[in-house]
N, C-alpha and C positions, 0 to 999 in steps of 0.2 A: 667519615665516611660509610654507608650502609649498603651492602649489595646483595644481601639477604640471600647468602648462602649456604647450603645444608652441608653436613658433613658428606665427605664423598665415600666412603668405607660401603656404602651400602644404596644404589639407586633405587629410588621408589616413587610412586605418586600415592596420593590420597585421596579420599572423599569419593561420595559413589558417581556422579559424574564424570568426574576427571578418568575413574578407573572404567568405568563404563565404556567412554570413547575410546580408550586405549586398546580395551579388547574389540570393540566394533569396529573401529578404523586402522590401527595400527598394532593388530595382534603378533605382527612378527616382533615387537618392542616387549613382550610380556612374559615375563619367566616364572612367578609362582603368586598366587591368590592368596590372601591371608585376610581372613572375615572371621569378627567376633561371635557372629551366631548364624548359623546357615541359613534359618527362616528370614533373615532379616534382607539377604540378597540373591533369592533364586534366581533373580534373571540373571547377575553377575555369574553366578555359578554354572548357569545353562552356557553365557558365553565363552567362560574359561572352558568348559569340558568342549564346545564345538570347535575353539582355538589348540586344543592338546595342551591348554596351558594346568599346571600341577596347584591344586588347593590347599592350605593348610587353615585348622580352624585353632583361634587363638582365644584366650579369652580377653575380655576388652583392656581392664587394666594391665596385662601385659603388654597387649598390642600399643596401648596409649605410651607406655613406659618406654619399650623398646626402640619406638619410631620415633620417639619426642615430639608427637603432634598432637597430643592431648584430644579431645574430642572433636576437634573440626575434622579428625579421620572420619567420624560416622563410624566407625567399627570396622573400615573398610581398606586394607593395604594394598597395593598392587606392586611386588617386584619387578623392575624394566629396564632394558637398557638405557642407554644413554641416547637422549633426545637427538635428534640426527637432523641438522641444517640444510637448506638446500642450497647448493651453490646458485648466488645471483645469476649469472650466465644461461643457468639451466632453468631458475626460474622465468626468467626474462622470455626465455623460449616457450615457455606456455601462453603466449598472448593474451596475459590478462589485462583486464580495464582499470581496475583501482588497487593502486598499493598503499600500505600506510607503513609510512620509516617513522623510526624513535629513534631520536638524536642524543645519545648517549644519557638514554634512563637509567636511573640507578636504583631503582625499587623493583623489584623481580615481581611484586604482587600487581602492582599496577601496568607491569608487563601483559600480566597472566587478564588484567581486566581491559587493555587495551584489545588483545587477540581477540575476548569476548564480543566487543563490542564492533571489531571486523567482521566478523563472521555474521552476526545479527543483521549488518547495516550493507553485506555486499560486498565489502571488500576481500579481493583474493587470496593477497599475500600480506606479509609483514616482513620489514629490512630493518635488522638493527645492529647497534655498534657492539663490535669485537673488546673493544680498549676501553678502560673506564665507565665499565656498563655491566648492569645487571644481565645475566642469562637467565636461560631458561631451566627455574629449577621445580621441585614438589610445590612450592608454594605457588609459583607461576601457572605451572597446570591446574591447582585446585582454583584459582583464582578464575580461571580461564573457564572453567566448567565445562572443559571437553574440546574446547574450539581449537587448540595448539593440535588436537589428535588430526583437526580436519582442516587447517590452516598451512601453506608450505612456508617456512621463517628461512631466511637469508640471513647470514652474521656476516659484517664485512668490517674490513680492517680500515678503510680509508670512507666514509659516508658520502664525502664530496667529490672523489672518483667515481663511486655508485650513483649519485646523483646524476652524475654525466652519461653513465651509459643508460641508464633511465631514463634520461632526454634523446638519446640516439635513437630509443624506441618510438618516439612519437610521443611520450609522457609530458604532460603540463604539470609542473610541480608548484602546488601551493604550500607553503609555509605557514603555522598560525603564528601570530607575533600582535601582542598586544598595542603596539603603535604602528600595526599595518594600516596601509592608506584605504582598504578597500574591506568595507564590513562584509560579514558572511553573508549577509541576508542581499548583497549587492552582487556576490560574487557570480560570475557568469562559467562555471564550470566546464570544462572541457569534455572530450569523450574519453579520453584516456588521461587518468588523472591518480596523481600520486599526493598524499598528503604529508607532510612532513611536521612532528609534532618535539618539542623540547622537553628536557628533562625539568624536573619539581623545580622553582624558584628561578633556576637561570635560563632558561628557556632555550631557544635556538642559538646555537653559537654561530659568530659573524660570519665564518667561511660557510656556513651551511645557509644562511640568508642571502649572500651573495648568489649560489646556486639554485636559488629558488628565483620562478618566473613570476611568481607573485606574493608577496607579505598580505596574511588576509587576518582581519581581527575581529572578535567577538565584543561585540557592545553588550555592557554591562551595566546593571541599575546602581551597582554599587562597586566604583572605578579602583576604589583602595583596596578590593579582595579578589585575589586571584582564585583561577580553577584551578584543580588538581588534574592533572596531567591526561590520565586515563579520562578525566571527565571531558575536557579539550577533545582528546579524539572520539569521545562518542558523541559530543554535539557536532564535530565536522562531519563525521560519516550518516548522522543522520539527516542532517542537511542534504549532503550529497545523495544519498539514497532517494530522501523526498523529491528531490528533482527530477528523477529517472525511472518513476513509476511508468 
């Protein structure tokens, strides 16, 4: 079982958009900017200077070997403090309208892709599981292309209890399920929506399904092929966003 965890000896993120987002939206996390060539990242250098973040030049080969991220770094690495999760109660006090819940996702890259889709299509926050699940890593932040610096994320020990707390705030919870009785095109979404997506392969856990208000399916031309979890999240969020313009 793979959880995409990076070495814990040094916290960092990589890739232009992920680094830019932290410097712009979460500069308190930034410790030192490392770039392969100054002329490749003038905007990042300006943001780092404005935030009082130290800068270091490092040859590209050395940068890629030290951080073990290869060309995916795009010659840019930012040393950071660990990602800070938002307590669920604090998140719910923000009076949000759309939440995306991830039921025991085990791939950190997919988590990042889901965060990117959430920001693109109007979800206001993520809720992820603490146990047997991927956490937010440098790979997540790279895949999110900056979205994780702009979305609050709650990490919960018991998703079912969290879902009940979410319902108490008048959210209607829709679960993505391939055998769901309601097709997404026929779904009449409520004004306050929480969408919960299960992990790759296994889908939603049974207890998670029981805590959903409605199970919704995505009809497909090839029913023997299942969607990637992040793609499922994207389709649900796109459909929801298209109904509320």
